[in-house]
LOBA-631655 format. One record per residue (C-alpha): residue number from 1; residue in three letters; y, z, x. Coordinates in nm, 4 decimals, decimal comma, always signed. Last residue first. Layout:
N
i NUM&aa ALA&Y Y&Z Z&X X
...
This chain:
136
i 136&aa LYS&Y +0,8412&Z -0,4570&X +2,5237
i 135&aa ALA&Y +0,7670&Z -0,6815&X +2,2289
i 134&aa SER&Y +0,5904&Z -1,0142&X +2,2045
i 133&aa GLU&Y +0,5270&Z -1,2528&X +1,9207
i 132&aa GLY&Y +0,2754&Z -1,5289&X +1,9866
i 131&aa ASP&Y +0,1232&Z -1,5020&X +1,6418
i 130&aa GLY&Y -0,1507&Z -1,2662&X +1,7504
i 129&aa MET&Y -0,4855&Z -1,2501&X +1,5743
i 128&aa GLY&Y -0,6610&Z -1,3626&X +1,8905
i 127&aa GLY&Y -0,9770&Z -1,1634&X +1,8284
i 126&aa ASP&Y -0,8154&Z -0,8219&X +1,8476
i 125&aa ALA&Y -0,8940&Z -0,7717&X +2,2169
i 124&aa VAL&Y -0,7085&Z -1,0912&X +2,3076
i 123&aa LEU&Y -0,3984&Z -0,9366&X +2,1496
i 122&aa SER&Y -0,3129&Z -0,7398&X +2,4623
i 121&aa ASP&Y -0,2749&Z -1,0641&X +2,6579
i 120&aa ASP&Y -0,0513&Z -1,2166&X +2,3865
i 119&aa THR&Y +0,1837&Z -0,9248&X +2,4352
i 118&aa VAL&Y +0,2541&Z -0,5892&X +2,2713
i 117&aa SER&Y +0,4149&Z -0,3844&X +2,5444
i 116&aa ASN&Y +0,3927&Z -0,0621&X +2,7431
i 115&aa SER&Y +0,1440&Z -0,2390&X +2,9745
i 114&aa GLU&Y -0,1048&Z +0,0497&X +2,9819
i 113&aa ALA&Y -0,0350&Z +0,1534&X +2,6235
i 112&aa ILE&Y -0,0797&Z -0,2014&X +2,4913
i 111&aa MET&Y -0,3995&Z -0,2507&X +2,6923
i 110&aa ALA&Y -0,5380&Z +0,0828&X +2,5701
i 109&aa PHE&Y -0,4456&Z -0,0073&X +2,2111
i 108&aa MET&Y -0,6401&Z -0,3344&X +2,2399
i 107&aa ARG&Y -0,9442&Z -0,1603&X +2,3857
i 106&aa GLY&Y -0,9305&Z +0,0917&X +2,1014
i 105&aa SER&Y -0,8937&Z -0,1895&X +1,8470
i 104&aa PRO&Y -1,2119&Z -0,3433&X +1,9899
i 103&aa ARG&Y -1,3909&Z -0,0134&X +1,9117
i 102&aa MET&Y -1,4706&Z +0,2414&X +2,1800
i 101&aa HIS&Y -1,8046&Z +0,4119&X +2,1248
i 100&aa ARG&Y -1,8481&Z +0,7858&X +2,0797
i 99&aa LYS&Y -2,1764&Z +0,9748&X +2,0822
i 98&aa LEU&Y -2,2092&Z +1,2722&X +1,8455
i 97&aa THR&Y -2,5831&Z +1,1929&X +1,8121
i 96&aa VAL&Y -2,6003&Z +1,2191&X +1,4317
i 95&aa TYR&Y -2,2264&Z +1,1861&X +1,3570
i 94&aa ASP&Y -2,1968&Z +0,8643&X +1,5563
i 93&aa THR&Y -1,8210&Z +0,8584&X +1,6158
i 92&aa GLU&Y -1,6447&Z +0,5235&X +1,6475
i 91&aa PHE&Y -1,3484&Z +0,5286&X +1,8843
i 90&aa LEU&Y -1,0120&Z +0,3866&X +1,7745
i 89&aa GLY&Y -1,0844&Z +0,6138&X +1,4833
i 88&aa PHE&Y -0,9911&Z +0,5921&X +1,1146
i 87&aa ARG&Y -1,3421&Z +0,5638&X +0,9690
i 86&aa PRO&Y -1,3450&Z +0,7140&X +0,6216
i 85&aa GLU&Y -1,6819&Z +0,8650&X +0,5199
i 84&aa TYR&Y -1,6771&Z +1,1994&X +0,7040
i 83&aa GLY&Y -1,5213&Z +1,4029&X +0,4224
i 82&aa GLU&Y -1,2801&Z +1,2364&X +0,1799
i 81&aa ALA&Y -1,0175&Z +1,4955&X +0,0822
i 80&aa TRP&Y -1,0184&Z +1,6982&X +0,4049
i 79&aa GLU&Y -1,0821&Z +1,4036&X +0,6362
i 78&aa PHE&Y -1,3448&Z +1,4835&X +0,9000
i 77&aa ASN&Y -1,3160&Z +1,2620&X +1,2052
i 76&aa ASP&Y -1,3494&Z +0,9164&X +1,3534
i 75&aa LEU&Y -1,1848&Z +0,9466&X +1,6923
i 74&aa LEU&Y -0,8406&Z +0,8575&X +1,8327
i 73&aa SER&Y -0,6798&Z +0,8634&X +1,4913
i 72&aa TRP&Y -0,4367&Z +0,8109&X +1,3512
i 71&aa HIS&Y -0,2222&Z +0,6455&X +1,6189
i 70&aa CYS&Y +0,0344&Z +0,8745&X +1,7752
i 69&aa TYR&Y +0,3734&Z +0,7249&X +1,8642
i 68&aa GLY&Y +0,6424&Z +0,8972&X +2,0675
i 67&aa SER&Y +1,0108&Z +0,9016&X +2,1604
i 66&aa VAL&Y +1,1384&Z +0,6789&X +1,8804
i 65&aa ARG&Y +1,5186&Z +0,6670&X +1,9003
i 64&aa VAL&Y +1,6163&Z +0,4214&X +1,6270
i 63&aa GLY&Y +1,8945&Z +0,2027&X +1,7696
i 62&aa GLU&Y +1,8327&Z -0,1425&X +1,6252
i 61&aa GLN&Y +1,5959&Z -0,2407&X +1,9065
i 60&aa ILE&Y +1,3984&Z +0,0742&X +1,8243
i 59&aa ALA&Y +1,3666&Z -0,0366&X +1,4605
i 58&aa LYS&Y +1,2355&Z -0,3774&X +1,5700
i 57&aa HIS&Y +0,9919&Z -0,2058&X +1,8080
i 56&aa MET&Y +0,8613&Z +0,0030&X +1,5182
i 55&aa ALA&Y +0,7957&Z -0,3145&X +1,3191
i 54&aa LEU&Y +0,6177&Z -0,4615&X +1,6249
i 53&aa LEU&Y +0,4070&Z -0,1455&X +1,6587
i 52&aa HIS&Y +0,3214&Z -0,1655&X +1,2892
i 51&aa ASP&Y +0,2159&Z -0,5298&X +1,3180
i 50&aa ARG&Y -0,0018&Z -0,4734&X +1,6247
i 49&aa LEU&Y -0,1755&Z -0,1686&X +1,4798
i 48&aa PHE&Y -0,2456&Z -0,3294&X +1,1442
i 47&aa GLY&Y -0,3643&Z -0,6470&X +1,3159
i 46&aa PRO&Y -0,6063&Z -0,4511&X +1,5343
i 45&aa ARG&Y -0,7106&Z -0,2221&X +1,2444
i 44&aa GLN&Y -0,8111&Z -0,4953&X +0,9978
i 43&aa SER&Y -1,1567&Z -0,5924&X +1,1267
i 42&aa ASP&Y -1,2535&Z -0,2539&X +1,2682
i 41&aa ALA&Y -1,5614&Z -0,2667&X +1,0414
i 40&aa SER&Y -1,5173&Z +0,0968&X +0,9317
i 39&aa ASP&Y -1,1477&Z +0,0468&X +0,8573
i 38&aa ALA&Y -0,9552&Z +0,3563&X +0,7432
i 37&aa ILE&Y -0,6056&Z +0,2745&X +0,8665
i 36&aa GLY&Y -0,3560&Z +0,4362&X +1,1003
i 35&aa ASN&Y -0,0155&Z +0,5874&X +1,1598
i 34&aa GLU&Y +0,0126&Z +0,9613&X +1,2114
i 33&aa THR&Y +0,2619&Z +1,1431&X +1,4360
i 32&aa VAL&Y +0,5488&Z +0,8948&X +1,4628
i 31&aa ILE&Y +0,7916&Z +1,0898&X +1,6799
i 30&aa ILE&Y +1,1668&Z +1,1013&X +1,6249
i 29&aa GLU&Y +1,4566&Z +1,1328&X +1,8673
i 28&aa ARG&Y +1,7882&Z +1,2482&X +1,7246
i 27&aa GLY&Y +2,0086&Z +0,9962&X +1,5444
i 26&aa GLY&Y +2,1268&Z +1,2458&X +1,2854
i 25&aa ALA&Y +1,7743&Z +1,3329&X +1,1814
i 24&aa TYR&Y +1,8330&Z +1,1856&X +0,8342
i 23&aa GLN&Y +1,9577&Z +0,8607&X +0,9921
i 22&aa SER&Y +1,6565&Z +0,8395&X +1,2193
i 21&aa ALA&Y +1,4212&Z +0,9193&X +0,9336
i 20&aa ALA&Y +1,5874&Z +0,6462&X +0,7245
i 19&aa LYS&Y +1,5457&Z +0,3825&X +0,9983
i 18&aa LEU&Y +1,1835&Z +0,4820&X +1,0599
i 17&aa VAL&Y +1,1160&Z +0,4830&X +0,6857
i 16&aa ARG&Y +1,2743&Z +0,1363&X +0,6590
i 15&aa TYR&Y +1,0456&Z -0,0044&X +0,9307
i 14&aa PHE&Y +0,7361&Z +0,1440&X +0,7674
i 13&aa GLY&Y +0,8482&Z +0,0067&X +0,4291
i 12&aa GLU&Y +0,9111&Z -0,3396&X +0,5740
i 11&aa LEU&Y +0,5619&Z -0,3201&X +0,7167
i 10&aa VAL&Y +0,3925&Z -0,2492&X +0,3857
i 9&aa TYR&Y +0,0655&Z -0,3972&X +0,4973
i 8&aa ILE&Y -0,1880&Z -0,1279&X +0,4251
i 7&aa GLU&Y -0,2493&Z -0,0829&X +0,0554
i 6&aa TRP&Y -0,4917&Z +0,2057&X +0,0200
i 5&aa GLY&Y -0,8350&Z +0,1382&X -0,1271
i 4&aa LEU&Y -1,0055&Z +0,3981&X +0,0921
i 3&aa ASP&Y -1,1709&Z +0,1319&X +0,3110
i 2&aa SER&Y -0,8199&Z -0,0064&X +0,3623
i 1&aa MET&Y -0,6716&Z -0,2788&X +0,1478
């Protein structure tokens, strides 16, 4: 469960939505514009991110043309229904000083983006939560 009480690990659902969106779009390229979790402790986000990227990779291997992925979100921000309480960011925002600090999940995402792959090396930043699976 996320900090907002949302169920988070519905990976088969994420995969199926990608497949259905591709079919609906007639095989045209699709972009995932928001995929993230409210996790103030950053304890679930690394695994969430890894697992969703692997599910997306599975869909890509099966012909889904994903041309972009945007994690929600880069920074903690104002959520219209919840205010400043939920912490979705790869960077923590201190709302008093407005300073930003990269979370471990942010370091992990940077490694994944730089290498264009989810590998055991990129999983070091998430505390070794990896199961040895790799995708590129």
